[in-house]
N, C-alpha and C positions, 0 to 999 in steps of 0.2 A: 480652358481644361486642363484639369489637373492629371497626374500620373497615372492614375487609375480608371480614368475615364476611356471607354471604346472608342475607337474612331467610327464612324457611319461608314456604311458600305460605300459612298461616292463622297466623301469630303470635299468641298470645292476648293477650299484653301490648297488641299493636295494637288488637285488637278489643274491648278495654275502652274505647276512645275513637273517636267518629265521625271526630275530624281525623286521625286514625292510621291507620283504614280507608280513607282516601282518600288517595293519594298520588302524586306527579308522577314521572315517569321520571327527572328529576334527583334527586330525593329517594332514589328507589331505587337509583340508581347511587352515590349515598354510602354507601349501605348494602352496596356490592359487587355488587349485580344489574346484569350486563351487557345490551346489548340484545338478545343472544340468548336469555337467559335469561328475560327479560322478554315477548319474544314466545311462549317456549315455555310461560310460565305462562298467558298469554292467550289460548292457542289454544280453539279451539272444545272445550267439553268440558272445558278446564282449569281449575284451581282460582281464577284470577283471572279480572277481566273489563276490559276497556279501557271506560272510562264516555266520556271525551273524548279530542282528539289529546293524547298527553302526560299522560294524567291517568288513574290505575289504581284498581280497587276492588279491595282485598284479599281478595275470595270472589267465587264464581262467581253468587251470586243476584241479587235485583232489589234495588238500592240504596234507601234510605230516602229520605223527602223531604229531610231535613238532610243525609244524604251527596250527593246532588244538587245542593244549595244550594252546599256546602264544594267539590264538584268545579266547580261552574260560576266559583265564585271562584278558585279555582287554575288554573285555564284562563285566567282573563283578569287576574288578578294581575299587576303588574310584577317581572319576574324582579330579584333582586338582583345587585350585581357579581359574585357568585360563582357566577352561574347557577343557583341554587338558590331556587325561590320560598321565600316565608314558609312556617314550618311551626312546631309548636309546641316548646318549649323549658323549661328549667327556668325561666327568666327570665319566661315568658310561659306560665304555667301554665292560662290560659284559653283558649289556642290562637294560631293564627296572627294576625298584622297583615296584611291585606290590602291592599296599596297600590295606591291608583287604579283600585280596581274596587269596585263595591258592586251590591247587588240592587236592581232596579227595575220598573216595570211591575206586572201582575197579582199576581205573587208577593210582591212589596214591600209593596203593599197588603194581600194577607193576611196578612203578618207583621204589620202595623199593625195588625191586627183587624177590618179589612173584613168585613163580612155577606155584601155583594153580590158579591165575587169568588170564585173557584173555590177548592177545598181545593189545598193543595199537590201531592198525589198525583195530582189529575187533570188539572195543567197538563204539556201535553207538553213544552212550550220555557219557559226560563226568560230572563229578560231581565237583562243585566250591564250597567252604564253603566261607562264608561271615556273618558279623555281623546281628544282627536279625532284625536291625531296617532297614536296606536296604531295597530300593523298586526296586526289581529287578526280572522279570518275568522268569521262567524257559522256554527254547524251545526244539525245537527237537533235538538239540545238545548238549545243555548244562541243567543239572539239578541244580537249585539255594538250596543249603543246608544251613538253617540259624541256629546259635546259639547263645547265649546270652553272651557266652564268648569265644572269640577267641583265640585257642592254639598257641603257637610261632611255626612258620612254620620249618619244616628242608628244607635245599637248597640241591636238587636233580638236577644234570645235569643243573643247573642254574634257576631252578623254584622252586618256594614256595609250599611245599608239606606239607600237613598235617601227624602229627607223627602217627605211625602205630597203636597205640590202636585206636585212633579216626577215621583214615581212614576203619577201620574195623568196627567200629560201623555203619559208613555212608553206608557202602557196605553192611552189613546184613539187614540194614533196608528196603534194596529193594530186598533182597533174600527170597523165600518162601521154598526152599527145603531143608530140613534138613540135608542132606549130604553136600552140598556144604557151608553150614554155618560152619558145625563140620570141614571141610578141611580148612578154611580160619582161624579159630581160634588155630586149631592145627599147623598150619604153622607159625602163628606169634608167637608162644611159642617155639616149637620145632626149628626153626632156629635162636632163640635167639632176634627176633626183639623186643621182650617186654614181660614184665612179664605178667603171668595170671590175676592177680590181677588189673592190669592196663586196660587190655582188659575189663574186667567184670565191671569196674568201668565206663566205658564209655559206655558200653550197658547198664547199669543200670541209667546214665543221659538221654540216651536217650530213656529210657523207653520201652526198647525192652525186656525186662526180664518177661513180662507178655505172650509172645508168647511160645507155648509149645516148638516148634522145637527149638528156641533157648535156652530155660531153657535147653533143653537134650543136646544141644551142649555144654553149659556152665558147667553142671556136668561132660562131658566127659572132658573138658577142665581142669577143676581144679583137675580131678582124674589124667591126664596126667602130668600136673604141680608138683602135689606133688610124682608122680613116678620118673621123671627126677630129682625133688631135692633129692630126696632118694638115686638113684643112684649115683649123686655125693657125697651124705654123705658117702657112703659105699667104694667110691672111695676114699676119703680123709683118712678116716683109713687106707685102704691098702697100699697106695701109700707114706705116709708120716710116717709109722712105728707106728701109735698109738696103744695102747693095744686093744684087742677086747672088745667093750660093749656089753652087751644086748640090742638087739634091740626091739623097739616096744612094750615097757610095759607100766602099768598100776600100779603107788605106792598108797598103803593104809598105814596107820598106823594100828598097832596090833589091832584088834576089834574096829578099828574107822573107818572113812570117807576115800572116794575116794580122794586122793590127785591131782591127774592129769595124762593125758598121756602124753608119753615122747617118743622121736624118737632113743634114745641113752642113755644108762644110765652105768655108772661104779660105780658099788657097793661099792667096796673097798676104792674107792677116793671119792664117794659121789659127782660126777659131772653128769651133764646131758646136753644134748644137745635138744633143741627143736626148730622145723622147723617153720617160719612165713610163712605159706601159707592161712593168712586170705583170705576169700571171700569177695570181695569188695561189693557183693548185700547187705550184712550184715551192721549193723552199725558200723562204723570202729572207732569209739570213745569207744564205749560199748565194742567190741570187745578186742581191746586193752587193755581197762580197765581190761577185764577178764585175759589175758597173764600177765598183770602187778601184779594183784592179786596172780595168781598162784604163779609165779617166786617169789614173796615177801614171800610168805607162806612157801616154800620150804626152801627158803633161812635162813628162822627162825627156821628151822629145820636143818640146818648145811648143805644143799643141794645147792651146786653151779649151776645154771641155765645158760649154753652158749645160746644165743639166735641168731640165723643164718637164714638170710633170703636167699632164692633160688638164687636170683643173687648175691650174695656174694660167695657163692658156685659155681657159673658157674664164675665169672670174678677173685676172688681172692682166690683160693683152697688152696696154700701154707699158705696164711695170715690166714686163717680161722683153720686151722690145727695148725699154732703154737698159736694161743689163747686157744684152746681147750688142747694142750700139757701143755700151760702155769697153766691153771686151775687143771691139773691134777697134776703136780709138786707141785703146792701150797697146796695140800692137808693135807701133814704133818705138815704143818704150822698151821691148824685150828682146833679147838677143835672138837672132834668126832660128827658125825651127829647121830640123832636120828634114832633109829632102824625103819626102814619101809620093808614092805611086797613089793616084786616085782613079780607081776604077767605079764602074757603075755596079749598083749592088743587084 
């Protein structure tokens, strides 16, 4: 088939590949299909179907979920200098590279494996994330979501998909029911898709933390994230044979000021563990400075502080146990710590 030979209405070699069953008007023109011919093929009762402005399905039936996803990306992807959107080629056997467009929102979360989101066929509208400067309109089938800074997409089933935290924020922006928001946030953390702070950071960037039902869900999320981290910390001590600490304590100097709350403390060795569960809706630099000041002050008193993030506890429990054990074993080589009062938190 040469450049000027039109496509037949149902070319079998195209129907073998979902990315070739969904094409743009610009791609069809490259195959010799004029605007008049395209309109004729897409007429009511015709062999083709227009899915989105400038995006055509090369048969008249209902599109599959995969075809809808590719159609949405073709609609939103940046057009190359030649005026032809990305398309499959011998050099790209796995399909097109969609530039400056990725699936986000509920569809992205379903692709990431969420069980609390609707299956793809039941989603009437797909969310696609694009740069803020792009001139695109939302349609009945595609909602255009804009952002000043595009995240690095993750490839899921060959499609560019927004990272979980970003997809959660884009989904929450369109949900007004508190229970549904809480369910999404909870699954994001409980299933290990991302850290609570990453979700809250994206919600903050999207300016969603002024909505009461989102704030309530975030409070539940942070409480659940801390509870999960504490469970991992208890498990670390138990499974790796560390001596029992005193849990959740407040340290004070005799007759002096409050020194700080700690998640675990070994008084004889003067070793403490503090979980980093900063809430991203706060000023991170200021909060980190507060962590650092507390750690520096305690260490001037001879108390070793081991700072552990929930992710490290989840992904490298044995390594974190080794860090704590090393600190405990090194206690005998350090000068005695100042006397402090240990109170339950």
